C-alpha positions in Angstrom: 33.2 17.8 -23.1 33.5 16.1 -19.6 32.9 12.5 -19.0 29.4 11.6 -17.9 27.8 14.7 -19.2 25.1 14.3 -22.1 24.2 16.5 -25.0 20.8 15.8 -26.8 21.2 15.3 -30.5 18.1 14.3 -32.8 16.1 12.9 -29.8 19.1 10.7 -28.5 21.1 11.3 -25.6 25.0 10.9 -26.8 27.2 10.4 -23.6 30.8 10.9 -23.6 32.6 8.1 -21.7 36.3 7.7 -21.6 37.0 8.9 -25.1 34.1 7.1 -26.8 30.5 7.9 -27.8 27.5 5.6 -26.5 24.0 6.1 -27.7 21.2 5.6 -25.1 17.7 4.9 -25.9 15.4 7.4 -27.7 13.1 9.7 -25.7 9.9 8.9 -27.4 6.6 8.3 -25.9 7.7 9.7 -22.5 8.4 7.8 -19.4 7.3 4.1 -19.2 5.1 3.0 -16.4 5.8 -0.1 -14.3 3.1 -2.7 -13.5 2.9 -2.7 -9.6 3.8 -6.2 -8.1 2.3 -5.5 -4.7 -0.5 -3.1 -4.7 -1.4 -3.7 -0.8 2.0 -3.0 0.3 1.7 0.2 -1.6 -1.5 1.1 0.1 -0.1 0.3 3.3 2.9 2.5 2.3 0.8 5.4 1.5 -1.0 5.2 4.7 2.3 5.0 6.5 3.9 7.9 4.7 0.6 10.1 5.2 0.6 9.2 9.0 4.2 10.3 9.3 3.9 13.4 7.6 0.8 14.2 9.7 -1.6 14.4 6.8 -5.3 14.5 7.3 -6.3 12.9 4.1 -4.5 10.4 1.9 -5.8 9.4 -1.7 -4.7 6.0 -3.1 -5.8 4.0 -6.3 -8.7 1.9 -5.6 -9.3 -2.0 -6.1 -11.7 -4.4 -4.5 -9.3 -5.5 -1.8 -8.2 -2.1 -1.0 -11.8 -1.1 -0.5 -12.5 -4.0 1.8 -9.4 -3.3 3.7 -10.3 0.3 4.2 -13.9 -0.9 5.2 -12.3 -3.1 8.0 -9.8 -0.2 9.1 -13.1 2.1 9.4 -15.2 -0.4 11.3 -12.4 -1.0 13.7 -11.8 3.0 14.3 -8.5 3.1 12.9 -9.5 5.7 10.3 -11.9 8.5 10.6 -13.8 8.3 7.3 -13.4 7.0 3.7 -14.9 7.7 0.4 -14.8 5.9 -2.9 -14.4 8.0 -6.0 -15.1 6.4 -9.6 -12.7 8.5 -11.8 -12.1 6.6 -14.9 -11.3 3.0 -14.9 -9.8 2.5 -11.6 -11.2 5.1 -9.3 -9.5 6.5 -6.1 -10.1 6.0 -2.2 -9.9 9.1 -0.2 -9.2 8.3 3.3 -9.5 10.7 6.3 -7.0 9.5 9.1 -7.7 9.6 12.6 -5.8 11.5 15.3 -6.0 11.7 19.1 -7.5 15.5 19.4 -5.6 16.2 22.6 -2.1 14.7 21.8 -2.2 14.6 18.1 -1.1 11.1 18.0 -2.1 8.6 15.0 -4.7 6.0 15.8 -2.7 3.7 13.7 0.7 3.0 15.4 2.2 0.5 13.0 1.1 -1.0 9.8 3.0 -4.2 8.9 2.7 -6.2 5.8 2.7 -10.0 6.5 1.9 -12.1 3.5 4.1 -10.8 0.3 3.9 -12.0 -3.3 7.2 -13.8 -2.7 6.0 -15.5 0.3 2.5 -16.0 1.1 1.4 -16.6 4.8 -1.7 -18.7 5.3 -3.1 -20.0 8.8 -5.9 -21.9 9.7 -8.6 -20.9 12.1 -6.9 -22.2 15.2 -3.4 -20.9 14.0 -4.6 -17.3 13.5 -2.2 -14.6 15.1 -3.2 -12.4 18.0 -1.8 -9.1 17.4 -0.3 -7.1 20.5 -2.1 -9.8 22.6 -5.5 -8.9 21.2 -5.0 -5.0 21.0 -4.3 -4.8 17.4 -5.9 -6.6 14.4 -4.5 -8.8 11.5 -6.5 -8.5 8.5 -7.2 -11.8 7.0 -8.3 -12.7 3.3 -10.7 -15.6 3.6 -13.0 -17.6 1.4 -15.9 -15.5 3.0 -14.1 -12.2 2.2 -11.6 -9.8 4.0 -12.1 -9.6 7.7 -10.2 -9.5 11.0 -8.4 -12.3 12.7 -11.0 -12.0 15.6 -14.0 -12.5 13.1 -12.5 -15.3 11.1 -11.7 -17.1 14.3 -15.3 -16.9 15.4 -16.5 -18.1 12.1 -13.8 -21.0 12.3 -12.3 -20.0 8.8 -8.8 -19.5 8.0 -6.8 -17.8 5.2 -4.0 -15.5 4.1 -2.7 -13.1 6.5 -2.7 -9.5 4.7 -1.3 -7.3 7.5 -1.1 -6.5 11.0 -2.5 -3.1 12.4 -2.1 -1.4 15.9 
């Protein structure tokens, strides 16, 4: 047997490494699922990947924050349509992406996560950023809900800057 090749014996993998056998963990119960540390980053990454692959529809796991971000993106014209599906405990969000009919360019050029679990970014009403000199939006989580930077400035409230979209 060559080094590094495995052989299945009684639900264990025996791996031959440099003349010795080493026993790895049992294969019971299937693969373990990991808890997601940043679901908003996962949501934005799924949208980015679907846009780069020129998909028309993308499906993401639902949460209250993701639903509100999706509503903001729809209201500002970055996505064509969306639909909430209540399947099981969590549900899904189906998002129809928007493309220019003549050039086939996506409406969303860039999605950038700003506030991360390791480093949260907060800004007061006067310090909210202008994305692309007002052509893009910053999605802000405030005490009044999730909204754009322009709406938060108009209501004189600050909050956590979730992402930039343009």
